[in-house]
All heavy atoms as an XYZ file, in Angstrom:
547
protein
N     117.014     73.669     32.141
C     118.282     73.493     31.481
C     119.281     72.979     32.510
O     119.380     73.501     33.606
C     118.750     74.830     30.909
C     120.009     74.693     30.102
S     120.678     76.240     29.471
C     119.393     76.836     28.429
N     120.015     71.957     32.160
C     121.031     71.391     33.044
C     122.378     72.045     32.769
O     122.756     72.239     31.625
C     121.160     69.883     32.840
C     119.930     69.148     33.299
O     119.217     69.629     34.167
N     119.673     67.997     32.711
N     123.089     72.343     33.834
C     124.423     72.920     33.705
C     125.454     71.850     34.041
O     125.290     71.083     34.975
C     124.580     74.107     34.640
N     126.494     71.807     33.255
C     127.570     70.855     33.497
C     128.799     71.595     33.998
O     129.128     72.666     33.516
C     127.928     70.100     32.213
C     126.862     69.188     31.640
C     127.335     68.610     30.313
C     126.560     68.072     32.616
N     129.463     70.996     34.946
C     130.706     71.558     35.451
C     131.778     70.480     35.366
O     131.525     69.318     35.661
C     130.543     72.013     36.895
N     132.949     70.874     34.938
C     134.042     69.918     34.814
C     135.275     70.473     35.513
O     135.567     71.661     35.426
C     134.354     69.648     33.352
N     135.950     69.605     36.198
C     137.216     69.962     36.833
C     138.312     69.263     36.051
O     138.273     68.052     35.845
C     137.245     69.525     38.312
C     138.603     69.800     38.923
C     136.145     70.210     39.093
N     139.270     70.029     35.589
C     140.382     69.476     34.836
C     141.559     69.298     35.779
O     141.962     70.241     36.468
C     140.774     70.411     33.671
C     141.998     69.901     32.950
C     139.608     70.569     32.724
N     142.097     68.101     35.825
C     143.263     67.816     36.654
C     144.427     67.434     35.744
O     144.259     66.682     34.789
C     142.971     66.675     37.633
C     141.837     66.923     38.616
C     141.609     65.684     39.475
C     142.125     68.120     39.502
N     145.593     67.962     36.056
C     146.799     67.703     35.283
C     147.703     66.798     36.109
O     147.927     67.049     37.294
C     147.540     69.019     34.953
C     146.621     70.008     34.224
C     148.811     68.746     34.168
C     146.160     69.569     32.872
N     148.243     65.749     35.480
C     149.145     64.834     36.159
C     150.554     65.396     36.166
O     151.132     65.670     35.109
C     149.138     63.464     35.476
C     150.144     62.449     36.002
C     149.843     62.095     37.455
C     150.155     61.215     35.134
N     151.099     65.610     37.361
C     152.484     66.022     37.542
C     153.165     64.972     38.409
O     152.508     64.108     38.986
C     152.558     67.402     38.200
C     151.929     68.545     37.396
C     151.941     69.831     38.208
C     152.657     68.748     36.083
N     154.462     65.051     38.513
C     155.211     64.039     39.246
C     155.988     64.675     40.386
O     156.781     65.585     40.169
C     156.162     63.316     38.297
C     155.438     62.685     37.158
N     155.210     63.342     35.975
C     154.847     61.476     37.042
C     154.523     62.554     35.168
N     154.286     61.415     35.785
N     155.724     64.191     41.584
C     156.494     64.604     42.747
C     157.732     63.733     42.859
O     157.898     62.778     42.093
N     158.609     64.024     43.807
C     159.829     63.228     43.953
C     159.540     61.754     44.277
O     160.328     60.888     43.947
C     160.560     63.882     45.110
C     159.914     65.184     45.338
C     158.556     65.133     44.721
N     158.388     61.475     44.910
C     158.104     60.103     45.309
C     156.769     59.560     44.815
O     156.512     58.369     44.944
C     158.147     59.989     46.831
C     159.510     60.313     47.400
C     159.522     60.244     48.905
O     158.483     60.081     49.539
N     160.690     60.368     49.479
N     155.915     60.414     44.266
C     154.601     59.945     43.827
C     153.996     60.897     42.801
O     154.451     62.022     42.644
C     153.658     59.784     45.019
C     153.505     61.022     45.834
N     154.417     61.398     46.779
C     152.572     61.986     45.814
C     154.037     62.546     47.322
N     152.927     62.916     46.752
N     152.954     60.407     42.107
C     152.241     61.227     41.130
C     151.269     62.156     41.850
O     150.729     61.804     42.897
C     151.457     60.346     40.165
C     152.370     59.501     39.286
O     153.563     59.824     39.186
O     151.870     58.522     38.710
N     151.047     63.326     41.253
C     150.175     64.338     41.848
C     149.236     64.857     40.769
O     149.678     65.229     39.684
C     151.007     65.519     42.409
C     152.038     65.026     43.402
C     150.106     66.575     43.025
C     153.111     66.045     43.721
N     147.944     64.882     41.056
C     146.962     65.487     40.157
C     146.677     66.889     40.665
O     146.313     67.080     41.823
C     145.687     64.660     40.103
C     145.887     63.357     39.369
C     146.205     62.193     40.060
C     145.778     63.312     37.990
C     146.405     61.002     39.379
C     145.974     62.121     37.305
C     146.288     60.982     38.004
O     146.498     59.806     37.324
N     146.855     67.877     39.785
C     146.738     69.284     40.171
C     145.646     69.949     39.354
O     145.575     69.775     38.134
C     148.081     70.015     39.937
C     147.969     71.488     40.266
C     149.192     69.377     40.739
N     144.804     70.724     40.028
C     143.821     71.561     39.352
C     144.525     72.871     38.988
O     144.895     73.645     39.864
C     142.641     71.829     40.281
C     141.605     72.724     39.659
O     141.794     73.268     38.569
N     140.499     72.908     40.364
N     144.743     73.145     37.706
C     145.448     74.369     37.310
C     144.792     75.647     37.840
O     145.472     76.646     38.082
C     145.408     74.341     35.780
C     145.201     72.916     35.430
C     144.388     72.335     36.546
N     143.459     75.614     38.048
C     142.761     76.794     38.549
C     143.140     77.124     39.994
O     142.945     78.246     40.448
C     141.248     76.587     38.449
C     140.750     76.410     37.035
C     140.982     77.656     36.200
O     140.799     78.772     36.661
N     141.406     77.460     34.969
N     143.684     76.154     40.724
C     144.039     76.391     42.126
C     145.471     76.894     42.304
O     145.856     77.284     43.401
C     143.833     75.121     42.952
O     144.811     74.155     42.616
N     146.268     76.891     41.241
C     147.662     77.331     41.333
C     147.720     78.851     41.258
O     147.220     79.452     40.311
C     148.519     76.686     40.226
C     149.937     77.232     40.252
C     148.529     75.171     40.388
N     148.322     79.468     42.281
C     148.418     80.929     42.313
C     149.778     81.412     41.830
O     149.855     82.446     41.178
C     148.158     81.460     43.730
O     149.071     80.851     44.638
C     146.731     81.162     44.168
N     150.840     80.700     42.156
C     152.182     81.072     41.706
C     152.998     79.812     41.470
O     152.701     78.745     41.996
C     152.937     81.942     42.736
O     153.090     81.198     43.945
C     152.229     83.241     43.018
N     154.043     79.961     40.666
C     155.011     78.882     40.500
C     156.381     79.512     40.343
O     156.518     80.615     39.817
C     154.643     77.966     39.337
C     154.885     78.485     37.970
S     154.517     77.261     36.685
C     152.751     77.247     36.711
N     157.373     78.807     40.862
C     158.747     79.318     40.766
C     159.703     78.145     40.700
O     159.396     77.048     41.163
C     159.089     80.216     41.938
C     159.031     79.528     43.279
C     159.360     80.500     44.427
N     159.027     79.915     45.695
C     159.786     79.062     46.360
N     160.927     78.675     45.857
N     159.408     78.574     47.513
N     160.849     78.403     40.101
C     161.876     77.371     40.030
C     162.350     77.054     41.437
O     162.454     77.946     42.292
C     163.035     77.851     39.171
N     162.610     75.802     41.683
C     163.068     75.381     43.010
C     164.453     75.956     43.274
O     165.301     75.976     42.374
C     163.107     73.864     43.090
N     164.681     76.443     44.490
C     166.008     76.955     44.814
C     167.031     75.832     44.775
O     166.736     74.703     45.168
C     165.846     77.515     46.229
C     164.609     76.890     46.759
C     163.759     76.512     45.598
N     168.206     76.107     44.262
C     169.242     75.081     44.142
C     170.225     75.141     45.296
O     170.058     75.885     46.248
N     171.237     74.331     45.176
C     172.285     74.317     46.197
C     172.186     73.109     47.098
O     171.103     72.575     47.336
N     173.327     72.662     47.586
C     173.367     71.477     48.445
C     172.795     71.718     49.826
O     172.357     70.792     50.487
C     174.813     70.985     48.577
C     175.352     70.462     47.256
O     174.534     70.018     46.427
O     176.573     70.499     47.068
N     172.806     72.968     50.283
C     172.318     73.258     51.630
C     170.827     73.601     51.663
O     170.306     73.996     52.689
C     173.125     74.393     52.248
C     173.047     75.680     51.436
O     172.623     75.619     50.273
O     173.435     76.721     51.980
N     170.134     73.427     50.553
C     168.707     73.718     50.487
C     167.921     72.647     51.246
O     167.963     71.475     50.910
C     168.248     73.778     49.033
C     166.783     74.088     48.930
O     166.192     74.610     49.863
N     166.191     73.764     47.805
N     167.168     73.040     52.242
C     166.410     72.093     53.044
C     164.908     72.168     52.745
O     164.134     71.409     53.291
C     166.639     72.367     54.529
C     168.096     72.383     54.889
C     168.365     71.566     56.119
N     169.711     71.730     56.604
C     170.774     71.117     56.117
N     170.643     70.333     55.091
N     171.980     71.304     56.629
N     164.518     73.058     51.842
C     163.102     73.201     51.511
C     162.599     72.068     50.621
O     161.521     71.540     50.824
C     162.852     74.546     50.825
C     161.422     74.848     50.400
C     160.515     74.899     51.622
C     161.362     76.155     49.652
N     163.397     71.689     49.631
C     162.993     70.645     48.690
C     164.161     69.701     48.427
O     165.314     70.047     48.645
C     162.508     71.246     47.349
C     161.235     72.045     47.531
C     163.578     72.108     46.715
N     163.854     68.498     47.921
C     164.905     67.541     47.578
C     165.557     67.932     46.265
O     165.051     68.784     45.534
C     164.331     66.118     47.438
O     163.483     66.078     46.301
C     163.579     65.695     48.670
N     166.634     67.300     45.932
C     167.376     67.608     44.718
C     166.641     67.310     43.433
O     166.994     67.814     42.379
N     165.601     66.478     43.479
C     164.853     66.123     42.272
C     163.849     67.195     41.872
O     163.406     67.228     40.735
C     164.093     64.809     42.479
C     164.992     63.651     42.798
C     164.999     63.081     44.061
C     165.845     63.126     41.834
C     165.836     62.017     44.361
C     166.685     62.061     42.120
C     166.668     61.512     43.385
O     167.491     60.464     43.677
N     163.461     68.047     42.785
C     162.413     69.044     42.538
C     162.962     70.179     41.678
O     164.028     70.707     41.938
C     161.867     69.581     43.878
C     160.928     70.750     43.646
C     161.186     68.478     44.641
N     162.181     70.539     40.632
C     162.594     71.623     39.747
C     161.636     72.804     39.760
O     161.968     73.883     39.297
C     162.723     71.095     38.336
C     163.858     70.092     38.229
C     163.611     69.175     37.112
N     164.567     69.315     36.029
C     164.411     68.713     34.864
N     163.333     68.015     34.641
N     165.308     68.836     33.932
N     160.412     72.582     40.268
C     159.433     73.667     40.302
C     158.561     73.526     41.547
O     158.217     72.408     41.941
C     158.569     73.616     39.048
S     157.449     75.017     38.859
N     158.228     74.652     42.155
C     157.360     74.668     43.338
C     156.124     75.476     42.991
O     156.215     76.627     42.563
C     158.086     75.279     44.558
C     157.155     75.349     45.757
C     159.341     74.485     44.889
N     154.945     74.844     43.167
C     153.671     75.494     42.889
C     153.002     75.861     44.204
O     152.956     75.043     45.120
C     152.740     74.541     42.132
C     153.303     73.811     40.919
C     152.303     72.793     40.409
C     153.685     74.778     39.850
N     152.495     77.082     44.301
C     151.699     77.493     45.456
C     150.238     77.467     45.045
O     149.884     77.876     43.939
C     152.083     78.893     45.916
C     153.457     78.903     46.528
O     154.455     78.950     45.821
N     153.523     78.842     47.836
N     149.372     76.988     45.947
C     147.957     76.874     45.630
C     147.129     77.873     46.436
O     147.601     78.438     47.421
C     147.456     75.441     45.900
O     147.657     75.133     47.266
C     148.176     74.435     45.025
N     145.892     78.044     46.018
C     145.021     79.033     46.645
C     144.674     78.692     48.091
O     144.259     79.567     48.840
C     143.728     79.192     45.827
O     143.081     77.944     45.699
N     144.857     77.433     48.498
C     144.588     77.071     49.892
C     145.826     77.179     50.777
O     145.825     76.724     51.913
C     143.977     75.669     49.989
C     144.880     74.580     49.454
O     145.976     74.896     48.958
O     144.476     73.401     49.521
N     146.902     77.779     50.250
C     148.103     78.039     51.050
C     149.124     76.923     51.068
O     150.148     77.042     51.730
N     148.882     75.869     50.345
C     149.825     74.755     50.298
C     150.818     74.952     49.166
O     150.608     75.767     48.272
C     149.078     73.437     50.113
C     148.162     73.118     51.265
C     147.394     71.861     51.018
C     146.445     71.617     52.187
N     145.491     70.581     51.922
N     151.918     74.180     49.207
C     152.825     74.188     48.076
C     153.057     72.761     47.612
O     153.003     71.820     48.382
C     154.131     74.926     48.385
C     155.055     74.201     49.313
C     156.044     73.371     48.815
C     154.947     74.363     50.686
C     156.904     72.704     49.668
C     155.806     73.709     51.546
C     156.785     72.876     51.035
N     153.283     72.629     46.305
C     153.475     71.336     45.672
C     154.823     71.364     44.968
O     155.078     72.237     44.139
C     152.363     71.047     44.643
C     150.989     71.105     45.314
C     152.589     69.715     43.960
C     149.839     71.132     44.337
N     155.676     70.416     45.296
C     156.988     70.293     44.661
C     156.911     69.246     43.571
O     156.477     68.121     43.812
C     158.033     69.878     45.701
O     158.096     70.802     46.750
N     157.340     69.613     42.360
C     157.276     68.681     41.234
C     158.628     68.590     40.535
O     159.443     69.514     40.611
C     156.176     69.077     40.217
C     154.803     69.022     40.859
C     156.427     70.444     39.631
N     158.836     67.474     39.837
C     160.114     67.266     39.155
C     160.130     67.916     37.775
O     161.212     68.120     37.202
C     160.463     65.766     39.049
C     160.632     65.168     40.436
C     159.432     64.998     38.272
N     158.974     68.269     37.223
C     158.941     68.981     35.947
C     159.452     70.409     36.137
O     159.334     70.977     37.214
C     157.508     69.040     35.389
C     156.959     67.731     34.892
C     156.320     66.893     35.982
O     156.287     67.314     37.149
O     155.857     65.791     35.678
N     159.994     70.973     35.072
C     160.391     72.380     35.128
C     159.139     73.244     35.100
O     158.068     72.798     34.664
C     161.293     72.759     33.940
O     160.537     72.632     32.734
C     162.545     71.895     33.892
N     159.263     74.488     35.522
C     158.114     75.399     35.499
C     157.632     75.629     34.068
O     156.431     75.771     33.831
C     158.476     76.714     36.176
S     158.674     76.564     37.970
N     158.536     75.636     33.108
C     158.141     75.803     31.709
C     157.294     74.613     31.250
O     156.289     74.787     30.553
C     159.374     75.957     30.816
C     159.027     76.232     29.375
C     158.165     77.470     29.178
O     158.348     78.467     29.898
O     157.270     77.434     28.308
N     157.675     73.401     31.636
C     156.875     72.216     31.296
C     155.486     72.300     31.934
O     154.478     71.960     31.306
C     157.572     70.944     31.759
C     158.826     70.607     30.982
C     159.573     69.435     31.595
O     159.894     69.491     32.801
O     159.837     68.481     30.846
N     155.426     72.748     33.173
C     154.151     72.874     33.870
C     153.272     73.906     33.171
O     152.078     73.671     32.931
C     154.357     73.237     35.354
C     153.020     73.515     36.044
C     155.107     72.134     36.087
N     153.830     75.054     32.802
C     153.062     76.078     32.083
C     152.492     75.517     30.784
O     151.341     75.784     30.423
C     153.940     77.288     31.777
C     154.106     78.224     32.917
C     154.838     79.499     32.485
N     155.376     80.131     33.656
C     156.614     79.972     34.110
N     157.459     79.217     33.458
N     157.011     80.578     35.211
N     153.296     74.758     30.063
C     152.858     74.172     28.796
C     151.698     73.191     29.037
O     150.728     73.170     28.288
C     154.031     73.483     28.111
C     153.747     73.076     26.687
C     154.940     72.540     25.951
N     155.614     71.481     26.695
C     156.878     71.547     27.113
N     157.620     72.585     26.853
N     157.404     70.558     27.792
N     151.778     72.381     30.078
C     150.702     71.441     30.393
C     149.414     72.159     30.824
O     148.321     71.674     30.538
C     151.132     70.491     31.512
C     152.192     69.461     31.131
C     152.716     68.772     32.383
C     151.629     68.447     30.165
N     149.549     73.304     31.461
C     148.381     74.045     31.937
C     147.619     74.719     30.790
O     146.484     75.090     30.959
C     148.794     75.086     32.964
C     149.020     74.527     34.350
C     149.010     73.174     34.602
C     149.265     75.376     35.408
C     149.219     72.666     35.872
C     149.485     74.896     36.685
C     149.458     73.536     36.926
N     148.233     74.892     29.644
C     147.562     75.569     28.522
C     146.541     74.718     27.880
O     146.373     73.673     27.703
C     148.578     76.011     27.472
C     149.403     77.138     27.969
C     150.293     77.656     26.880
N     151.303     78.485     27.520
C     152.554     78.581     27.121
N     152.957     77.917     26.073
N     153.387     79.353     27.733
């Protein structure tokens, strides 16, 4: 019997380029911190995703939009 495995990637948008994200690798997501003195992310970023490999991904979609796409 042959087993099939599929990886689902979701297209999200970073401030400067498109990003394909595996929803299974996302461990947490939070709204991007606001304010003019914020040096972590640019003003276009609305949600920050943390992944299981310790990286973070900044996207322009809101966290609610990302949750909806992950379903």
